[in-house]
Backbone atoms as SQL, in Angstrom:
CREATE TABLE atoms (id INTEGER PRIMARY KEY, chain TEXT, resi INTEGER, resn TEXT, atom TEXT, x REAL, y REAL, z REAL);
INSERT INTO atoms VALUES
  (1, 'A', 1, 'MET', 'N', 7.169, 10.543, -12.317),
  (2, 'A', 1, 'MET', 'CA', 8.451, 11.155, -12.073),
  (3, 'A', 1, 'MET', 'C', 9.041, 10.546, -10.819),
  (4, 'A', 2, 'LYS', 'N', 10.324, 10.287, -10.825),
  (5, 'A', 2, 'LYS', 'CA', 10.985, 9.723, -9.656),
  (6, 'A', 2, 'LYS', 'C', 12.153, 10.596, -9.251),
  (7, 'A', 3, 'LYS', 'N', 12.336, 10.702, -7.962),
  (8, 'A', 3, 'LYS', 'CA', 13.497, 11.383, -7.415),
  (9, 'A', 3, 'LYS', 'C', 14.410, 10.319, -6.839),
  (10, 'A', 4, 'THR', 'N', 15.684, 10.524, -6.949),
  (11, 'A', 4, 'THR', 'CA', 16.623, 9.571, -6.395),
  (12, 'A', 4, 'THR', 'C', 17.200, 10.135, -5.116),
  (13, 'A', 5, 'ARG', 'N', 17.122, 9.333, -4.071),
  (14, 'A', 5, 'ARG', 'CA', 17.653, 9.714, -2.773),
  (15, 'A', 5, 'ARG', 'C', 18.581, 8.589, -2.340),
  (16, 'A', 6, 'GLY', 'N', 19.885, 8.816, -2.418),
  (17, 'A', 6, 'GLY', 'CA', 20.830, 7.754, -2.104),
  (18, 'A', 6, 'GLY', 'C', 20.687, 6.634, -3.112),
  (19, 'A', 7, 'ALA', 'N', 20.606, 5.408, -2.634),
  (20, 'A', 7, 'ALA', 'CA', 20.479, 4.261, -3.520),
  (21, 'A', 7, 'ALA', 'C', 19.033, 3.927, -3.831),
  (22, 'A', 8, 'LYS', 'N', 18.106, 4.575, -3.142),
  (23, 'A', 8, 'LYS', 'CA', 16.691, 4.261, -3.336),
  (24, 'A', 8, 'LYS', 'C', 16.051, 5.251, -4.295),
  (25, 'A', 9, 'SER', 'N', 15.066, 4.779, -5.028),
  (26, 'A', 9, 'SER', 'CA', 14.283, 5.620, -5.915),
  (27, 'A', 9, 'SER', 'C', 12.965, 5.924, -5.226),
  (28, 'A', 10, 'VAL', 'N', 12.572, 7.174, -5.178),
  (29, 'A', 10, 'VAL', 'CA', 11.360, 7.585, -4.482),
  (30, 'A', 10, 'VAL', 'C', 10.389, 8.157, -5.504),
  (31, 'A', 11, 'LYS', 'N', 9.184, 7.619, -5.533),
  (32, 'A', 11, 'LYS', 'CA', 8.154, 8.089, -6.451),
  (33, 'A', 11, 'LYS', 'C', 7.506, 9.349, -5.886),
  (34, 'A', 12, 'THR', 'N', 7.365, 10.377, -6.709),
  (35, 'A', 12, 'THR', 'CA', 6.697, 11.596, -6.255),
  (36, 'A', 12, 'THR', 'C', 5.236, 11.544, -6.662),
  (37, 'A', 13, 'GLN', 'N', 4.388, 12.153, -5.862),
  (38, 'A', 13, 'GLN', 'CA', 2.958, 12.160, -6.146),
  (39, 'A', 13, 'GLN', 'C', 2.606, 13.392, -6.972),
  (40, 'A', 14, 'SER', 'N', 1.765, 13.190, -7.988),
  (41, 'A', 14, 'SER', 'CA', 1.341, 14.312, -8.804),
  (42, 'A', 14, 'SER', 'C', 0.099, 14.985, -8.238),
  (43, 'A', 15, 'THR', 'N', -0.655, 14.286, -7.395),
  (44, 'A', 15, 'THR', 'CA', -1.840, 14.867, -6.758),
  (45, 'A', 15, 'THR', 'C', -1.696, 14.726, -5.247),
  (46, 'A', 16, 'PRO', 'N', -2.319, 15.625, -4.519),
  (47, 'A', 16, 'PRO', 'CA', -2.214, 15.531, -3.060),
  (48, 'A', 16, 'PRO', 'C', -2.871, 14.250, -2.540),
  (49, 'A', 17, 'ALA', 'N', -2.308, 13.689, -1.504),
  (50, 'A', 17, 'ALA', 'CA', -2.864, 12.484, -0.892),
  (51, 'A', 17, 'ALA', 'C', -3.962, 12.864, 0.089),
  (52, 'A', 18, 'VAL', 'N', -4.871, 11.943, 0.311),
  (53, 'A', 18, 'VAL', 'CA', -5.934, 12.117, 1.296),
  (54, 'A', 18, 'VAL', 'C', -5.511, 11.358, 2.541),
  (55, 'A', 19, 'ARG', 'N', -5.603, 12.001, 3.692),
  (56, 'A', 19, 'ARG', 'CA', -5.239, 11.360, 4.951),
  (57, 'A', 19, 'ARG', 'C', -6.427, 10.602, 5.506),
  (58, 'A', 20, 'ALA', 'N', -6.142, 9.455, 6.119),
  (59, 'A', 20, 'ALA', 'CA', -7.184, 8.659, 6.762),
  (60, 'A', 20, 'ALA', 'C', -6.642, 8.139, 8.083),
  (61, 'A', 21, 'SER', 'N', -7.509, 8.037, 9.052),
  (62, 'A', 21, 'SER', 'CA', -7.150, 7.459, 10.340),
  (63, 'A', 21, 'SER', 'C', -7.799, 6.083, 10.400),
  (64, 'A', 22, 'ILE', 'N', -6.980, 5.062, 10.616),
  (65, 'A', 22, 'ILE', 'CA', -7.475, 3.686, 10.592),
  (66, 'A', 22, 'ILE', 'C', -7.073, 2.995, 11.885),
  (67, 'A', 23, 'SER', 'N', -7.996, 2.252, 12.471),
  (68, 'A', 23, 'SER', 'CA', -7.701, 1.461, 13.664),
  (69, 'A', 23, 'SER', 'C', -7.528, 0.003, 13.260),
  (70, 'A', 24, 'PHE', 'N', -6.496, -0.646, 13.820),
  (71, 'A', 24, 'PHE', 'CA', -6.225, -2.049, 13.553),
  (72, 'A', 24, 'PHE', 'C', -6.253, -2.824, 14.864),
  (73, 'A', 25, 'PRO', 'N', -6.652, -4.084, 14.814),
  (74, 'A', 25, 'PRO', 'CA', -6.473, -4.927, 15.996),
  (75, 'A', 25, 'PRO', 'C', -4.967, -4.988, 16.300),
  (76, 'A', 26, 'PRO', 'N', -4.595, -5.074, 17.581),
  (77, 'A', 26, 'PRO', 'CA', -3.167, -5.035, 17.934),
  (78, 'A', 26, 'PRO', 'C', -2.296, -6.047, 17.194),
  (79, 'A', 27, 'GLY', 'N', -2.761, -7.261, 17.045),
  (80, 'A', 27, 'GLY', 'CA', -1.962, -8.286, 16.356),
  (81, 'A', 27, 'GLY', 'C', -1.697, -7.942, 14.906),
  (82, 'A', 28, 'LEU', 'N', -2.713, -7.436, 14.222),
  (83, 'A', 28, 'LEU', 'CA', -2.550, -7.041, 12.822),
  (84, 'A', 28, 'LEU', 'C', -1.588, -5.865, 12.707),
  (85, 'A', 29, 'TYR', 'N', -1.723, -4.902, 13.615),
  (86, 'A', 29, 'TYR', 'CA', -0.823, -3.746, 13.607),
  (87, 'A', 29, 'TYR', 'C', 0.627, -4.186, 13.795),
  (88, 'A', 30, 'GLU', 'N', 0.860, -5.094, 14.727),
  (89, 'A', 30, 'GLU', 'CA', 2.219, -5.590, 14.961),
  (90, 'A', 30, 'GLU', 'C', 2.768, -6.296, 13.730),
  (91, 'A', 31, 'THR', 'N', 1.922, -7.077, 13.064),
  (92, 'A', 31, 'THR', 'CA', 2.349, -7.763, 11.846),
  (93, 'A', 31, 'THR', 'C', 2.698, -6.760, 10.755),
  (94, 'A', 32, 'LEU', 'N', 1.875, -5.727, 10.600),
  (95, 'A', 32, 'LEU', 'CA', 2.153, -4.697, 9.597),
  (96, 'A', 32, 'LEU', 'C', 3.460, -3.969, 9.909),
  (97, 'A', 33, 'GLU', 'N', 3.694, -3.689, 11.192),
  (98, 'A', 33, 'GLU', 'CA', 4.957, -3.051, 11.588),
  (99, 'A', 33, 'GLU', 'C', 6.145, -3.949, 11.264),
  (100, 'A', 34, 'ASP', 'N', 6.011, -5.244, 11.522),
  (101, 'A', 34, 'ASP', 'CA', 7.087, -6.192, 11.212),
  (102, 'A', 34, 'ASP', 'C', 7.386, -6.221, 9.715),
  (103, 'A', 35, 'ILE', 'N', 6.333, -6.239, 8.908),
  (104, 'A', 35, 'ILE', 'CA', 6.506, -6.232, 7.450),
  (105, 'A', 35, 'ILE', 'C', 7.235, -4.963, 7.015),
  (106, 'A', 36, 'ALA', 'N', 6.826, -3.825, 7.560),
  (107, 'A', 36, 'ALA', 'CA', 7.456, -2.547, 7.216),
  (108, 'A', 36, 'ALA', 'C', 8.940, -2.558, 7.576),
  (109, 'A', 37, 'LYS', 'N', 9.266, -3.078, 8.744),
  (110, 'A', 37, 'LYS', 'CA', 10.672, -3.140, 9.166),
  (111, 'A', 37, 'LYS', 'C', 11.478, -4.044, 8.250),
  (112, 'A', 38, 'GLN', 'N', 10.912, -5.209, 7.898),
  (113, 'A', 38, 'GLN', 'CA', 11.608, -6.143, 7.015),
  (114, 'A', 38, 'GLN', 'C', 11.867, -5.527, 5.648),
  (115, 'A', 39, 'LYS', 'N', 10.883, -4.796, 5.130),
  (116, 'A', 39, 'LYS', 'CA', 11.001, -4.189, 3.801),
  (117, 'A', 39, 'LYS', 'C', 11.725, -2.847, 3.835),
  (118, 'A', 40, 'LYS', 'N', 11.963, -2.331, 5.052),
  (119, 'A', 40, 'LYS', 'CA', 12.598, -1.024, 5.243),
  (120, 'A', 40, 'LYS', 'C', 11.786, 0.096, 4.580),
  (121, 'A', 41, 'VAL', 'N', 10.477, 0.050, 4.840),
  (122, 'A', 41, 'VAL', 'CA', 9.543, 1.067, 4.357),
  (123, 'A', 41, 'VAL', 'C', 8.661, 1.485, 5.528),
  (124, 'A', 42, 'SER', 'N', 7.849, 2.497, 5.322),
  (125, 'A', 42, 'SER', 'CA', 6.938, 2.939, 6.379),
  (126, 'A', 42, 'SER', 'C', 5.726, 2.015, 6.475),
  (127, 'A', 43, 'LEU', 'N', 5.097, 2.035, 7.634),
  (128, 'A', 43, 'LEU', 'CA', 3.864, 1.284, 7.807),
  (129, 'A', 43, 'LEU', 'C', 2.807, 1.793, 6.825),
  (130, 'A', 44, 'ALA', 'N', 2.779, 3.100, 6.593),
  (131, 'A', 44, 'ALA', 'CA', 1.825, 3.678, 5.637),
  (132, 'A', 44, 'ALA', 'C', 2.032, 3.088, 4.248),
  (133, 'A', 45, 'TRP', 'N', 3.296, 2.896, 3.852),
  (134, 'A', 45, 'TRP', 'CA', 3.582, 2.320, 2.537),
  (135, 'A', 45, 'TRP', 'C', 3.015, 0.910, 2.446),
  (136, 'A', 46, 'VAL', 'N', 3.198, 0.115, 3.517),
  (137, 'A', 46, 'VAL', 'CA', 2.691, -1.258, 3.534),
  (138, 'A', 46, 'VAL', 'C', 1.170, -1.260, 3.386),
  (139, 'A', 47, 'VAL', 'N', 0.499, -0.379, 4.113),
  (140, 'A', 47, 'VAL', 'CA', -0.963, -0.318, 4.061),
  (141, 'A', 47, 'VAL', 'C', -1.427, 0.131, 2.672),
  (142, 'A', 48, 'ARG', 'N', -0.778, 1.149, 2.096),
  (143, 'A', 48, 'ARG', 'CA', -1.149, 1.592, 0.738),
  (144, 'A', 48, 'ARG', 'C', -0.948, 0.482, -0.272),
  (145, 'A', 49, 'ASP', 'N', 0.187, -0.216, -0.175),
  (146, 'A', 49, 'ASP', 'CA', 0.480, -1.312, -1.100),
  (147, 'A', 49, 'ASP', 'C', -0.592, -2.398, -0.991),
  (148, 'A', 50, 'ALA', 'N', -0.950, -2.765, 0.235),
  (149, 'A', 50, 'ALA', 'CA', -1.976, -3.786, 0.448),
  (150, 'A', 50, 'ALA', 'C', -3.325, -3.328, -0.100),
  (151, 'A', 51, 'ALA', 'N', -3.670, -2.067, 0.118),
  (152, 'A', 51, 'ALA', 'CA', -4.951, -1.538, -0.367),
  (153, 'A', 51, 'ALA', 'C', -4.989, -1.536, -1.894),
  (154, 'A', 52, 'GLU', 'N', -3.877, -1.135, -2.523),
  (155, 'A', 52, 'GLU', 'CA', -3.834, -1.132, -3.999),
  (156, 'A', 52, 'GLU', 'C', -4.005, -2.546, -4.552),
  (157, 'A', 53, 'LYS', 'N', -3.351, -3.524, -3.913),
  (158, 'A', 53, 'LYS', 'CA', -3.479, -4.915, -4.360),
  (159, 'A', 53, 'LYS', 'C', -4.893, -5.431, -4.145),
  (160, 'A', 54, 'TYR', 'N', -5.516, -5.068, -3.044),
  (161, 'A', 54, 'TYR', 'CA', -6.891, -5.488, -2.759),
  (162, 'A', 54, 'TYR', 'C', -7.849, -4.937, -3.815),
  (163, 'A', 55, 'VAL', 'N', -7.701, -3.662, -4.129),
  (164, 'A', 55, 'VAL', 'CA', -8.575, -3.025, -5.124),
  (165, 'A', 55, 'VAL', 'C', -8.354, -3.661, -6.500),
  (166, 'A', 56, 'ALA', 'N', -7.110, -3.934, -6.862),
  (167, 'A', 56, 'ALA', 'CA', -6.819, -4.577, -8.150),
  (168, 'A', 56, 'ALA', 'C', -7.427, -5.970, -8.206),
  (169, 'A', 57, 'ASP', 'N', -7.333, -6.723, -7.102),
  (170, 'A', 57, 'ASP', 'CA', -7.923, -8.068, -7.055),
  (171, 'A', 57, 'ASP', 'C', -9.441, -8.012, -7.204),
  (172, 'A', 58, 'ARG', 'N', -10.063, -7.035, -6.533),
  (173, 'A', 58, 'ARG', 'CA', -11.523, -6.876, -6.639),
  (174, 'A', 58, 'ARG', 'C', -11.930, -6.534, -8.068),
  (175, 'A', 59, 'ALA', 'N', -11.178, -5.654, -8.724),
  (176, 'A', 59, 'ALA', 'CA', -11.483, -5.274, -10.098),
  (177, 'A', 59, 'ALA', 'C', -11.337, -6.467, -11.029),
  (178, 'A', 60, 'ALA', 'N', -10.292, -7.263, -10.818),
  (179, 'A', 60, 'ALA', 'CA', -10.085, -8.465, -11.641),
  (180, 'A', 60, 'ALA', 'C', -11.224, -9.460, -11.430),
  (181, 'A', 61, 'GLU', 'N', -11.645, -9.621, -10.189),
  (182, 'A', 61, 'GLU', 'CA', -12.763, -10.523, -9.886),
  (183, 'A', 61, 'GLU', 'C', -14.045, -10.036, -10.552),
  (184, 'A', 62, 'ALA', 'N', -14.287, -8.736, -10.515),
  (185, 'A', 62, 'ALA', 'CA', -15.478, -8.170, -11.153),
  (186, 'A', 62, 'ALA', 'C', -15.443, -8.405, -12.657),
  (187, 'A', 63, 'ARG', 'N', -14.261, -8.262, -13.261),
  (188, 'A', 63, 'ARG', 'CA', -14.135, -8.507, -14.706),
  (189, 'A', 63, 'ARG', 'C', -14.406, -9.975, -15.022),
  (190, 'A', 64, 'ARG', 'N', -13.863, -10.879, -14.171),
  (191, 'A', 64, 'ARG', 'CA', -14.100, -12.316, -14.409),
  (192, 'A', 64, 'ARG', 'C', -15.578, -12.653, -14.299),
  (193, 'A', 65, 'GLN', 'N', -16.248, -12.093, -13.325),
  (194, 'A', 65, 'GLN', 'CA', -17.671, -12.371, -13.157),
  (195, 'A', 65, 'GLN', 'C', -18.484, -11.797, -14.304),
  (196, 'A', 66, 'GLY', 'N', -18.046, -10.682, -14.849),
  (197, 'A', 66, 'GLY', 'CA', -18.738, -10.088, -15.996),
  (198, 'A', 66, 'GLY', 'C', -18.562, -10.882, -17.269),
  (199, 'A', 67, 'LEU', 'N', -17.487, -11.661, -17.362),
  (200, 'A', 67, 'LEU', 'CA', -17.209, -12.463, -18.564),
  (201, 'A', 67, 'LEU', 'C', -17.907, -13.813, -18.537),
  (202, 'A', 68, 'GLN', 'N', -18.367, -14.243, -17.363),
  (203, 'A', 68, 'GLN', 'CA', -18.988, -15.563, -17.265),
  (204, 'A', 68, 'GLN', 'C', -20.447, -15.509, -17.599);
């Protein structure tokens, strides 16, 4: 389900999110902040997006290794 707020579409969550506290090296944190500003999203969104892509890549790699 999506809600529309102005010109942007916002995805609503069907299950509650789990909060995590993560420490980053200063340079990485600054880079993540820059990415968030460029994309006009929150730093949390950037981190979630990166984590989802990482998990998908790992799953794809596991499938490839299972097929060989």
